C-alpha positions in Angstrom: 188.9 125.6 181.8 186.8 122.5 181.2 184.0 122.8 178.7 180.4 122.8 180.1 178.5 119.6 179.6 175.8 120.3 177.0 172.1 119.7 177.3 170.7 117.7 174.4 167.5 119.3 172.9 165.6 116.7 170.9 163.4 118.4 168.3 160.4 116.2 167.3 157.0 117.7 166.3 158.0 121.1 167.6 160.2 122.5 164.8 160.1 126.1 166.1 161.8 128.5 168.5 158.7 130.4 169.7 156.6 129.0 172.6 158.9 125.9 172.9 159.1 124.8 176.6 161.8 122.2 175.9 164.0 124.9 174.3 163.4 127.3 177.1 164.4 124.7 179.7 167.5 123.7 177.7 168.6 127.3 177.3 168.5 127.7 181.1 171.3 125.2 181.4 173.6 127.4 179.3 174.7 125.0 176.6 172.4 123.5 174.1 173.0 120.7 171.5 170.0 120.5 169.1 169.2 117.3 167.3 166.5 115.8 165.2 166.1 112.0 164.6 164.2 110.5 161.7 162.9 107.4 163.4 161.0 105.2 160.9 161.8 102.1 162.9 159.8 102.9 166.0 157.0 104.3 163.9 156.5 101.1 162.0 153.5 101.2 159.7 152.9 104.8 160.8 156.2 106.0 159.4 155.7 109.3 157.6 154.0 109.3 154.2 155.6 110.7 151.1 154.0 114.1 151.2 154.7 114.6 154.8 158.4 113.7 154.3 158.7 116.4 151.6 157.4 119.0 154.0 159.7 117.7 156.8 162.7 118.2 154.6 161.8 121.9 154.0 160.9 122.4 157.7 164.2 121.0 158.9 166.1 123.3 156.5 164.2 126.3 158.0 164.9 125.1 161.6 168.5 124.6 160.9 168.8 128.1 159.5 167.2 129.5 162.7 169.8 127.5 164.7 172.7 129.0 162.7 173.4 125.7 161.0 173.9 123.9 164.3 171.1 121.3 164.0 172.2 117.7 164.0 170.1 115.3 161.9 170.3 111.6 162.6 168.5 108.5 161.4 167.5 105.3 163.1 165.8 103.9 166.2 165.7 106.8 168.6 165.8 104.4 171.5 169.3 103.6 170.5 170.3 106.8 168.7 169.5 109.4 171.5 171.3 107.6 174.4 174.3 106.9 172.1 174.4 110.6 170.9 174.1 111.9 174.5 176.9 109.6 175.7 179.1 110.6 172.7 178.8 114.3 173.5 178.8 114.0 177.3 175.4 115.4 177.7 174.3 116.1 181.2 170.6 116.4 180.4 168.1 115.7 177.6 164.9 117.8 177.0 162.0 117.2 174.6 158.4 118.1 174.2 156.0 115.2 174.7 154.3 113.2 171.9 151.1 111.3 172.3 151.0 108.6 169.6 151.1 105.1 171.1 154.5 104.2 169.5 156.0 107.5 170.7 154.8 107.0 174.3 156.3 103.4 174.4 159.6 104.5 172.9 160.0 107.6 175.0 159.5 105.6 178.2 162.3 103.3 177.2 164.6 106.2 176.4 163.9 107.9 179.7 164.8 104.7 181.5 168.0 104.2 179.5 169.2 107.8 180.0 168.3 107.8 183.7 170.2 104.6 184.3 173.2 106.3 182.7 172.9 109.2 185.1 171.6 111.7 182.5 168.8 114.1 183.6 165.7 113.6 181.4 162.8 116.0 181.2 159.8 116.0 178.9 157.6 119.0 178.5 154.1 120.0 177.5 154.7 121.8 174.2 152.5 120.0 171.6 148.9 120.5 172.8 146.8 123.1 174.6 146.2 120.7 177.5 147.6 117.4 178.6 145.1 114.6 177.8 145.0 113.2 181.3 143.9 116.5 182.8 140.4 116.9 181.3 138.3 114.0 182.7 134.8 113.3 183.8 133.9 113.4 187.5 134.3 109.7 187.7 137.8 109.9 186.3 137.1 108.4 183.0 137.7 110.1 179.6 135.1 111.9 177.6 133.9 110.2 174.4 131.7 113.1 173.3 133.2 116.4 172.1 130.8 119.0 173.5 131.1 118.1 177.2 134.8 117.7 176.7 135.0 121.1 175.2 132.9 122.8 177.8 134.7 121.2 180.7 138.1 122.1 179.2 137.2 125.8 178.9 135.8 125.8 182.4 138.7 124.0 184.1 141.8 124.3 182.0 144.1 127.3 181.8 143.6 129.7 178.9 146.3 129.4 176.2 149.2 131.8 176.8 152.4 131.3 174.8 155.8 131.4 176.5 158.1 134.4 176.2 160.0 134.7 173.0 163.5 133.3 173.1 166.2 135.9 173.0 168.2 135.6 169.8 171.5 136.5 171.4 171.0 134.1 174.2 170.2 131.3 171.8 173.2 132.0 169.7 175.5 132.0 172.7 174.1 128.8 174.1 174.4 126.7 171.0 177.0 124.1 171.9 180.3 124.6 170.1 181.4 121.1 169.1 182.5 119.3 165.9 180.8 120.4 162.7 177.2 119.3 162.9 176.2 116.5 160.7 173.4 118.7 159.3 173.2 117.2 155.9 169.5 116.9 155.8 169.7 115.4 152.3 171.1 112.2 154.0 167.7 111.6 155.5 166.4 110.9 151.9 163.1 112.5 152.6 162.5 113.7 149.0 161.2 111.5 146.3 163.3 110.5 143.3 160.8 112.1 140.9 160.6 115.8 141.4 156.8 116.0 141.9 157.1 117.6 145.3 158.2 121.0 144.0 154.7 121.6 142.5 153.0 120.2 145.5 154.7 122.6 147.9 154.5 125.6 145.6 151.6 127.1 147.5 153.3 126.5 150.9 156.1 127.9 153.0 157.2 125.1 155.4 158.9 126.3 158.5 158.3 128.6 161.5 158.4 131.8 159.4 155.9 130.4 157.0 153.6 129.4 159.9 153.7 132.9 161.4 153.0 134.4 158.0 150.1 132.1 157.5 148.6 132.8 160.9 148.9 136.6 160.2 147.3 136.3 156.8 144.4 134.3 158.2 143.8 136.7 161.1 144.0 139.7 158.7 141.8 138.4 156.0 140.3 135.0 156.5 138.9 134.9 160.1 136.2 137.5 159.4 134.2 134.9 157.4 135.5 131.8 159.1 132.4 130.3 160.7 130.3 130.2 157.5 133.0 130.6 154.8 135.1 127.6 155.9 132.5 125.3 154.3 133.1 126.7 150.8 136.3 125.2 149.3 136.7 128.0 146.7 136.9 130.7 149.5 140.0 131.7 151.4 138.2 131.4 154.7 140.2 128.6 156.3 143.4 129.0 158.3 145.5 126.4 156.3 147.5 126.0 159.5 147.1 122.3 159.8 150.5 121.3 158.4 152.3 124.0 160.4 150.5 122.7 163.6 151.3 119.1 162.7 155.0 119.8 162.5 155.0 122.1 165.5 156.1 125.1 163.4 153.6 127.0 165.4 152.0 125.9 168.7 148.3 125.6 169.2 148.8 127.8 172.3 150.0 130.6 170.1 147.4 130.1 167.4 144.6 130.1 170.0 146.0 133.1 171.9 146.3 135.1 168.7 142.8 134.2 167.7 141.4 135.3 171.0 143.2 138.7 170.6 141.6 139.0 167.2 138.3 138.3 168.8 138.8 141.3 171.1 139.3 143.4 168.0 135.9 142.7 166.6 135.7 139.1 165.4 134.7 137.4 168.6 132.2 134.8 167.3 134.6 133.9 164.4 137.6 133.6 166.8 135.6 131.4 169.2 134.7 129.1 166.3 138.3 128.9 165.2 139.5 128.1 168.8 136.7 125.4 169.0 138.3 123.8 165.9 141.7 123.8 167.5 140.1 122.1 170.5 138.5 119.6 168.1 142.0 118.8 166.9 143.0 118.5 170.6 140.1 116.0 171.1 141.6 113.7 168.5 144.8 113.5 170.5 142.9 113.1 173.7 141.0 110.1 172.2 144.2 108.6 170.8 145.9 108.8 174.2 143.0 107.1 176.0 142.1 104.7 173.2 145.4 103.9 171.4 143.9 101.1 169.3 141.6 103.4 167.4 144.2 103.8 164.6 143.4 100.3 163.4 140.3 99.1 165.3 136.7 100.2 165.3 136.0 102.1 168.6 132.4 100.7 168.3 132.9 96.9 168.1 129.6 96.5 166.3 131.4 97.7 163.1 133.7 94.6 163.3 130.7 92.8 161.6 130.2 95.4 158.9 130.0 93.8 155.4 132.7 95.9 153.7 133.3 95.3 150.0 136.8 94.9 148.7 137.1 96.4 145.2 140.5 97.6 144.2 139.2 99.1 141.0 136.7 101.4 142.8 139.4 102.4 145.3 141.7 103.2 142.4 139.1 105.4 140.7 138.6 107.2 144.0 142.3 107.7 144.6 142.9 109.1 141.1 139.9 111.4 141.1 138.1 109.6 138.4 134.8 108.7 140.0 132.5 110.8 137.7 131.4 113.0 140.6 133.3 116.3 140.2 133.4 117.4 143.8 134.9 114.1 144.8 137.4 114.1 141.9 138.4 117.7 142.6 139.1 116.9 146.2 141.2 113.8 145.4 143.2 115.7 142.8 143.7 118.6 145.2 145.1 116.1 147.6 147.5 114.5 145.2 148.7 117.8 143.6 149.0 120.0 146.8 149.2 117.6 149.7 146.1 119.1 151.2 142.3 119.0 150.9 139.7 121.4 152.1 138.0 120.1 155.3 134.4 120.1 153.9 135.6 118.2 150.9 137.5 115.7 153.1 134.1 114.7 154.6 132.5 114.4 151.2 135.2 112.2 149.7 135.4 110.1 152.9 131.6 109.5 152.9 131.7 108.6 149.2 134.4 106.0 149.8 132.9 104.5 152.9 129.2 104.7 152.2 128.7 104.8 148.4 131.6 102.5 147.5 131.3 100.5 150.8 135.1 100.3 151.2 136.7 99.9 154.7 137.5 103.3 156.2 141.1 102.0 156.8 141.8 102.2 153.1 141.0 105.9 153.1 143.0 106.4 156.3 146.1 104.9 154.7 145.8 106.9 151.5 145.4 110.1 153.3 148.4 109.2 155.5 150.6 109.0 152.4 149.2 112.0 150.5 148.6 114.7 153.2 151.3 117.1 154.2 149.4 117.5 157.5 149.1 113.7 158.0 148.4 113.5 161.7 147.8 110.1 163.3 145.3 111.3 165.8 143.2 113.6 163.5 143.4 111.2 160.5 142.3 108.2 162.5 139.6 109.9 164.4 138.2 111.7 161.4 137.9 108.5 159.3 136.2 106.8 162.2 133.9 109.8 162.6 132.7 109.6 159.0 132.4 105.8 159.2 130.2 106.0 162.3 132.5 103.6 164.2 134.3 106.2 166.3 133.7 108.3 169.4 131.1 111.0 168.9 130.8 109.9 165.3 128.4 110.9 162.6 125.6 108.3 162.5 126.2 105.8 159.7 123.0 106.8 158.0 124.2 110.3 157.5 125.4 110.0 153.9 126.8 113.0 152.1 125.3 113.3 148.6 128.3 114.6 146.6 126.0 116.3 144.0 123.9 118.3 146.5 127.0 119.0 148.6 128.7 120.4 145.5 125.7 122.5 144.5 125.5 124.0 148.0 129.1 124.6 148.7 130.6 125.2 145.3 127.6 126.7 143.5 129.6 128.4 140.8 132.0 125.5 140.4 135.1 127.5 141.0 136.7 124.8 143.0 135.8 122.1 140.6 137.0 124.0 137.6 140.4 124.5 139.2 141.1 120.9 139.9 139.0 119.2 137.2 139.8 121.5 134.2 138.3 119.2 131.6 134.9 120.3 132.9 135.7 124.0 132.8 133.3 124.7 129.9 130.4 122.9 131.3 127.6 125.2 132.6 127.1 125.5 136.4 123.8 123.8 136.0 125.3 120.5 134.9 128.8 120.8 136.3 128.0 119.1 139.5 126.7 115.9 137.9 127.9 115.5 134.3 126.5 112.0 134.0 123.0 113.5 134.1 123.7 116.3 131.7 122.0 116.3 128.2 124.2 115.0 125.4 124.0 118.4 123.7 125.3 120.2 126.8 128.2 117.8 127.0 129.0 118.2 123.3 128.9 122.0 123.5 131.4 121.7 126.4 133.6 119.4 124.4 133.1 116.5 126.7 132.6 112.8 125.9 131.8 110.8 129.0 134.1 107.8 129.3 136.8 109.5 127.2 137.3 113.1 128.4 135.8 112.5 131.8 134.5 109.3 133.4 130.8 108.5 133.7 129.7 108.1 137.3 131.1 104.8 138.6 128.2 104.1 140.9 124.5 105.2 141.3 124.1 107.4 144.3 120.5 106.3 145.1 121.3 102.6 144.8 124.5 102.8 146.8 122.8 104.8 149.5 120.1 102.2 149.9 122.8 99.5 150.0 124.7 101.3 152.7 121.6 101.7 154.8 120.8 98.1 154.4 124.3 97.2 155.6 123.9 99.5 158.6 120.6 97.8 159.5 122.4 94.4 159.7 124.5 95.8 162.6 121.3 97.0 164.4 119.6 93.7 163.8 
């Protein structure tokens, strides 16, 4: 009896079994051959950063275990690898969930054409976002550039999030294609760094679908009740910490939104609505990237092409290392480097400081975050940096400059966040912790701190650099 031709299931940013439309469609064919391709060639300058690659290694391990060790992992230009792999195994069809980065769209079109020309059925599915970016448009057919009307229209016109039925474990096991031993040696992808720094970075995380489900449950059980207000305080456990799981598709935004809405029905309605709004804000970034693909590198507002950026590698280095002399900034940058993550409020503070107080081009920050974040997401990262710079869609006005001292005093009043990531300041009183450079010498001595030796003096003056930034902004208006 001839063997059934397999269906190739191409995992991408959907490393999960639950609510996975491509997996469900592939299972319906009866024989599934799962594969992941590390495609640095097509990604170009947007190949995964170091922190993201570490997470990917762990996530692929978890997915492979869920697939009973049957996941194939390959490396190379997917435009060549996928058609060749399909031909080698006599695949009758190929299924995947769509991606929306410009390079993915261009590559996927090419792959679809190649496979179709070879007589292979190709289907892509909507499994990455709540809604397809071409569905939510203004009445004149053009895309929104402002979030609030986009959000309102989406809620009014798009279907409510409902995850697909859970895949039957026995059906999945039976459908996995029985072929030669899978080349599932994930180590061959060389995703991990030579130095073993990633173990500490990932110590607070559990990459993979099970970790994503546990994180969602933990958030809905204990974090969502204070989400709307508490999410601004970096020392509180009032954020979901789902961003890396969403980025790698270990959980779908559909499932996260659906679970939050159920939580709202159990008594946290306003908190759940705010969380879903943040999921839609993430969605808005993908929407903008789809309709304005150049925003990863180019100012959406062309006036900013004339902005008089400074180019100071020493200032950028101090910022990157968390050695600016402003504790909330330094705590955020050290959290980023040691954990691969940064609290959202602090992300805005450190970005504002780099762009407006140091007057460095937002693209420097975008690239640093890309390499250091485990949740490095091209859409969210690019849009967020342009939002802070004032050059993007629905952006914060350039003259809104976060003062790191007052932000620190307001959102980390006791200094718990700062003391965790800037331990050399642990003995400094809360009164002076937020701005050590203005602390009396006696206070510094009692805390065992010598500025310039134990902790840097402030590298810039906030008042002067604020005035400089506003003057630069005025040149654009003039």
